[in-house]
C-alpha positions as CSV (number, residue, x, y, z in Angstrom):
1,M,-8.7,-0.9,25.9
2,A,-11.9,1.2,25.8
3,R,-13.3,2.7,29.0
4,D,-16.8,3.7,30.0
5,T,-17.0,7.5,29.9
6,D,-19.2,7.6,33.0
7,S,-17.3,5.4,35.4
8,G,-13.9,5.0,33.8
9,E,-14.2,1.2,34.1
10,P,-13.0,-1.0,31.2
11,L,-15.7,-2.1,28.9
12,A,-16.3,-5.7,28.1
13,A,-15.1,-6.9,24.7
14,A,-18.7,-7.3,23.5
15,D,-19.3,-3.7,24.2
16,T,-16.3,-2.3,22.3
17,G,-16.5,-4.5,19.2
18,E,-13.2,-6.1,20.1
19,G,-12.7,-9.8,20.3
20,A,-14.2,-12.6,18.2
21,A,-15.9,-11.7,15.0
22,G,-19.7,-12.0,15.1
23,A,-22.2,-12.9,12.4
24,D,-22.8,-9.2,11.6
25,D,-19.1,-8.3,11.2
26,R,-18.8,-7.8,7.4
27,V,-16.5,-5.8,5.3
28,T,-18.4,-3.2,3.3
29,F,-17.2,-1.0,0.5
30,S,-18.5,2.5,-0.4
31,A,-17.5,5.2,-2.9
32,A,-16.5,7.4,0.1
33,G,-14.2,4.7,1.4
34,L,-12.7,4.1,-2.0
35,R,-12.0,7.8,-2.4
36,E,-10.4,8.0,1.1
37,G,-8.2,5.0,0.3
38,F,-7.1,6.6,-3.0
39,V,-6.3,9.9,-1.3
40,R,-4.3,8.2,1.5
41,C,-2.2,6.3,-1.1
42,L,-1.3,9.4,-3.2
43,P,1.9,10.3,-1.2
44,V,3.3,6.7,-1.7
45,A,2.2,6.6,-5.3
46,A,4.1,9.8,-6.0
47,G,7.3,8.3,-4.7
48,V,6.8,5.1,-6.6
49,G,6.0,7.0,-9.8
50,G,9.2,9.1,-9.4
51,Y,11.3,5.9,-9.0
52,G,9.6,4.4,-12.0
53,V,10.6,7.3,-14.2
54,A,14.2,7.2,-12.9
55,F,14.4,3.4,-13.5
56,G,12.8,3.8,-17.0
57,M,15.4,6.4,-17.9
58,V,18.3,4.2,-16.7
59,A,16.9,1.2,-18.5
60,A,16.4,3.1,-21.8
61,R,20.0,4.4,-21.6
62,Q,21.3,0.8,-21.1
63,G,19.3,-0.4,-24.2
64,L,16.4,-2.3,-22.5
65,S,13.1,-2.3,-24.4
66,A,9.9,-1.0,-22.7
67,A,8.7,-4.6,-22.4
68,E,11.9,-5.7,-20.7
69,A,11.9,-2.8,-18.2
70,T,8.2,-3.4,-17.4
71,L,8.9,-7.1,-16.9
72,M,11.8,-6.3,-14.6
73,S,9.7,-3.9,-12.6
74,A,6.9,-6.4,-12.2
75,T,9.2,-9.2,-11.0
76,V,12.0,-7.5,-9.0
77,F,10.7,-6.0,-5.7
78,A,13.9,-4.4,-4.5
79,G,14.4,-1.1,-6.2
80,A,18.1,-0.8,-5.7
81,A,18.6,-4.3,-7.2
82,Q,16.8,-3.1,-10.4
83,L,19.3,-0.3,-10.8
84,I,22.3,-2.5,-10.1
85,A,21.1,-5.2,-12.4
86,V,20.6,-2.7,-15.3
87,E,24.1,-1.4,-14.8
88,L,25.6,-5.0,-15.1
């Protein structure tokens, strides 16, 4: 909960922006926000990309085509299950 800096008393929800959405509460997008989101996602994207390369190598070794491996990656959301299914 936010507190008034002068008295230390809790601020009302209307003063802090907390609570029910008002008519002026809109989501806005900007180039700076887009860039910040992109930069924040880079660490996760690096891990996902590394896993994708590993799965692609295993799938190719087992004889799956690029289309089959891509379809499997798009439909199976459990990474370990992809690797186990390819081995079967």
